[in-house]
C-alpha positions in Angstrom: 7.6 -27.9 -50.7 7.8 -25.3 -48.0 4.6 -25.3 -45.8 4.6 -22.8 -42.9 1.0 -23.6 -41.9 -1.3 -26.6 -41.6 -4.9 -26.7 -40.8 -6.0 -29.1 -38.0 -9.2 -30.8 -38.7 -12.0 -30.2 -36.2 -13.3 -33.0 -34.2 -15.8 -33.6 -31.6 -14.5 -34.3 -28.1 -15.9 -36.4 -25.4 -16.6 -34.6 -22.0 -14.7 -37.0 -19.6 -15.6 -35.4 -16.3 -17.7 -32.6 -14.6 -16.6 -30.7 -11.6 -17.3 -27.7 -9.5 -13.6 -26.7 -9.5 -11.0 -27.6 -11.7 -7.4 -26.6 -10.4 -4.7 -26.5 -13.2 -1.2 -27.0 -11.8 -0.3 -29.2 -8.9 2.5 -27.2 -7.2 2.0 -26.2 -3.6 -0.5 -23.4 -4.5 -2.5 -25.8 -6.6 -2.6 -28.3 -3.7 -3.7 -25.6 -1.3 -6.5 -24.6 -3.8 -7.7 -28.1 -4.4 -7.6 -29.0 -0.7 -9.4 -25.8 0.3 -12.1 -26.1 -2.2 -12.8 -29.9 -1.4 -12.9 -28.9 2.2 -15.6 -26.5 1.4 -17.7 -29.2 -0.2 -16.8 -28.7 -4.0 -16.1 -31.6 -6.3 -12.6 -30.9 -7.3 -10.2 -32.2 -10.0 -6.5 -31.3 -9.8 -4.8 -31.4 -13.2 -0.9 -31.9 -13.3 1.1 -32.3 -16.2 3.9 -34.3 -14.5 3.7 -37.4 -12.1 4.0 -35.8 -8.6 2.7 -32.8 -6.8 4.8 -29.9 -5.4 6.2 -28.2 -8.4 9.3 -26.3 -7.7 9.3 -27.3 -4.0 9.5 -31.1 -4.9 10.8 -31.3 -8.6 12.9 -28.2 -8.7 14.3 -29.0 -5.1 13.6 -25.4 -3.8 13.2 -26.9 -0.4 12.8 -23.7 1.7 9.3 -23.2 3.1 9.4 -19.3 3.4 8.6 -17.7 6.8 5.1 -17.3 8.0 6.2 -14.8 10.4 7.0 -11.0 10.2 10.6 -11.3 11.5 9.8 -9.5 14.6 8.4 -12.5 16.5 4.6 -12.3 15.2 3.1 -15.1 13.2 1.4 -13.4 10.2 -0.1 -16.4 8.4 -1.8 -19.5 9.7 -4.6 -21.9 8.6 -3.8 -24.0 5.6 -0.5 -22.2 5.0 0.7 -23.4 8.4 -0.7 -26.8 7.9 1.4 -27.1 4.6 4.5 -25.9 6.5 4.1 -28.4 9.2 3.4 -31.1 6.7 6.7 -30.3 4.9 8.7 -31.6 7.9 6.2 -34.0 9.3 8.5 -37.0 9.3 11.9 -35.2 9.9 13.3 -36.8 13.0 16.3 -34.4 13.3 18.0 -31.5 11.5 20.7 -32.0 9.0 22.1 -28.6 7.9 24.4 -30.2 5.3 21.4 -31.8 3.6 19.3 -28.7 4.0 16.8 -30.3 6.4 15.7 -28.0 9.2 12.5 -28.5 11.2 10.2 -26.1 12.9 12.4 -24.0 15.4 11.6 -25.0 19.0 10.4 -21.5 19.9 7.7 -21.7 17.2 6.4 -25.0 18.6 3.5 -25.0 21.2 4.7 -23.5 24.3 7.9 -21.9 22.8 9.6 -18.8 24.1 7.9 -15.7 22.3 11.1 -13.7 22.9 13.2 -16.3 21.0 10.8 -16.0 18.1 12.2 -12.7 17.4 15.5 -14.3 16.6 14.2 -17.3 14.6 12.0 -17.2 11.6 9.0 -19.7 11.5 10.2 -21.5 8.5 11.4 -25.1 7.5 13.8 -26.8 5.2 12.4 -30.0 3.8 13.0 -33.2 2.1 11.5 -32.9 -1.4 10.6 -36.5 -1.7 9.0 -36.7 1.6 7.1 -33.6 0.9 5.9 -34.9 -2.6 4.5 -38.1 -1.0 2.9 -36.1 2.0 1.2 -33.7 -0.6 -0.2 -36.4 -2.6 -1.6 -38.3 0.6 -3.2 -34.9 1.7 -4.8 -34.3 -1.7 -6.1 -37.8 -1.6 -7.4 -37.7 2.0 -9.3 -34.5 1.1 -11.3 -36.3 -1.7 -9.6 -34.5 -4.5 -9.6 -36.4 -8.0 -6.1 -36.2 -9.3 -5.3 -36.5 -13.0 -1.4 -36.9 -13.7 0.2 -36.5 -17.2 -2.5 -34.0 -18.2 -2.0 -30.7 -19.9 -4.4 -28.1 -20.6 -4.6 -27.2 -24.3 -7.4 -24.8 -24.6 -10.6 -23.4 -22.8 -14.2 -23.1 -23.8 -16.2 -20.1 -22.8 -19.7 -19.1 -22.7 -19.4 -15.3 -22.8 -16.8 -14.5 -20.0 -17.3 -17.8 -18.2 -15.1 -20.7 -18.8 -17.3 -23.8 -19.0 -14.7 -26.5 -20.1 -11.1 -27.0 -20.1 -9.6 -29.0 -23.0 -7.0 -31.5 -21.8 -4.5 -34.0 -23.3 -3.2 -37.0 -21.6 -2.6 -40.8 -22.5 -6.3 -41.1 -23.1 -6.1 -38.6 -25.9 -7.8 -35.3 -26.1 -11.1 -34.6 -24.1 -13.1 -31.9 -22.5 -13.7 -31.5 -18.7 -16.6 -29.4 -17.7 -16.4 -27.1 -14.6 -18.2 -24.2 -12.7 -14.9 -22.6 -11.6 -11.2 -22.8 -12.8 -8.2 -22.0 -10.5 -5.1 -21.2 -12.6 -2.3 -22.4 -10.4 0.1 -23.1 -13.4 2.7 -20.5 -12.2 2.6 -19.2 -15.8 -1.0 -17.7 -16.2 -1.5 -20.5 -18.7 -5.5 -20.5 -18.2 -5.6 -16.8 -18.2 -3.5 -16.7 -21.5 -5.7 -19.4 -23.2 -8.9 -17.4 -22.0 -7.7 -14.3 -23.8 -6.8 -12.2 -20.9 -4.0 -9.7 -21.1 -0.8 -11.0 -20.0 2.9 -10.1 -20.2 5.9 -12.4 -20.6 9.2 -11.9 -18.9 12.6 -12.7 -20.2 14.8 -12.4 -17.3 15.1 -16.0 -16.1 18.7 -17.1 -15.7 20.5 -20.6 -15.4 20.0 -22.1 -11.9 19.8 -25.4 -10.2 19.5 -26.9 -6.6 20.7 -30.4 -6.3 22.2 -32.9 -3.8 25.7 -34.4 -3.7 26.6 -37.5 -1.8 30.0 -36.8 0.1 31.8 -38.9 2.7 29.8 -37.2 5.4 26.4 -37.7 3.8 24.1 -35.7 1.5 24.7 -32.1 1.0 22.2 -29.6 -0.7 23.9 -27.3 -3.3 22.0 -24.3 -4.3 23.4 -22.1 -7.1 22.1 -19.5 -9.5 23.6 -17.0 -12.0 22.9 -13.6 -10.5 19.3 -12.8 -10.9 17.3 -9.5 -10.1 14.8 -9.7 -7.4 12.8 -7.2 -9.5 13.1 -9.0 -12.6 15.3 -6.4 -14.3 18.1 -7.4 -16.8 20.3 -4.5 -15.5 20.6 -6.1 -12.1 21.3 -9.7 -13.4 24.0 -11.7 -15.0 22.2 -13.6 -17.8 22.0 -15.4 -20.1 18.5 -14.6 -20.0 15.4 -16.8 -20.9 11.6 -16.6 -21.4 9.6 -19.0 -19.5 6.7 -19.2 -22.2 8.9 -20.2 -25.1 9.6 -23.8 -25.9 13.1 -23.1 -27.1 14.0 -20.7 -24.4 12.8 -23.1 -21.7 14.8 -25.9 -23.3 18.0 -23.8 -23.4 17.5 -22.7 -19.9 17.4 -26.4 -18.6 20.5 -27.2 -20.8 22.5 -24.4 -19.4 21.4 -25.0 -16.0 22.5 -28.6 -16.3 25.8 -27.6 -17.7 26.3 -25.4 -14.6 25.4 -28.3 -12.3 28.0 -30.6 -14.0 30.7 -27.8 -13.7 30.0 -27.4 -10.2 30.1 -31.1 -9.5 33.5 -31.3 -11.0 34.7 -28.3 -9.1 33.5 -29.7 -5.8 35.3 -33.0 -6.5 38.5 -31.1 -7.1 38.1 -28.7 -4.1 37.2 -31.3 -1.6 39.6 -34.0 -2.8 36.8 -36.5 -3.1 36.6 -38.0 -6.6 33.7 -40.2 -5.5 31.3 -37.2 -4.9 28.0 -38.3 -6.6 24.9 -36.3 -7.6 21.6 -37.3 -6.7 18.1 -35.8 -7.3 18.9 -32.9 -9.8 15.9 -30.7 -10.5 13.8 -32.4 -13.1 11.7 -29.2 -14.1 13.0 -25.7 -15.3 13.7 -23.7 -12.1 12.1 -20.3 -13.6 11.4 -17.3 -11.3 9.1 -15.3 -13.5 7.4 -16.3 -16.7 4.1 -14.9 -17.7 1.6 -13.0 -15.6 -1.7 -11.0 -15.8 -1.4 -7.2 -16.4 
């Protein structure tokens, strides 16, 4: 029997929490949103579908905290943005360029030379595991309630206001009441579920940042098939994948890991070190553009 559709029985869901602010997505942006809301007196819950915070920064090994200066010696971002930058290298004792670890440039520290700032960007390159632990501690210290292993499945609205998020985790399916929702999923998931107009992009390519252990220590390897900074296929190499399609996301991960294996073998041959070992490959899809509001 060929059945193309089934009807899911309706059910009554328990309301398992009530918050002023629900933040969906525990990447760096979600952490910033949750901490900011909590510091302003809101009761906050941060929903994360995996088991650590930081998203691409910690699980994808995209370990560059981009500059918060304008490239001409002037700092243009501060506050929580700068706090999170400093947190990313808070336990870094010394730079290790091979491992992709670079602390705050001396000229950007207190009392640094303003003229030198024109030649050095205010950025860091961090240890993803250390940053993951630090982000979690920051969130907990701020009084944010965290729910790991939790996926948002649907939303309930009263007119144009979201009143509940429907979630699923090990406890089953339930509803969480809220006054405000912050969509920090990176994929506009909440906006899409709420019926807002979005567009999907299919310009993602295989990519992967990973670490190799060589005779002289760890090395950060960052590679990607050619991609377009504007999201245009004409400027990229492909193959291409959507970020909101289960099969495409799976295939992107498989192709990316195939590329990692190929590079590992090539590096063993080129370096003459058969014992080069891979550690800490990315554990989430490293997608640049998936779905966004229009």
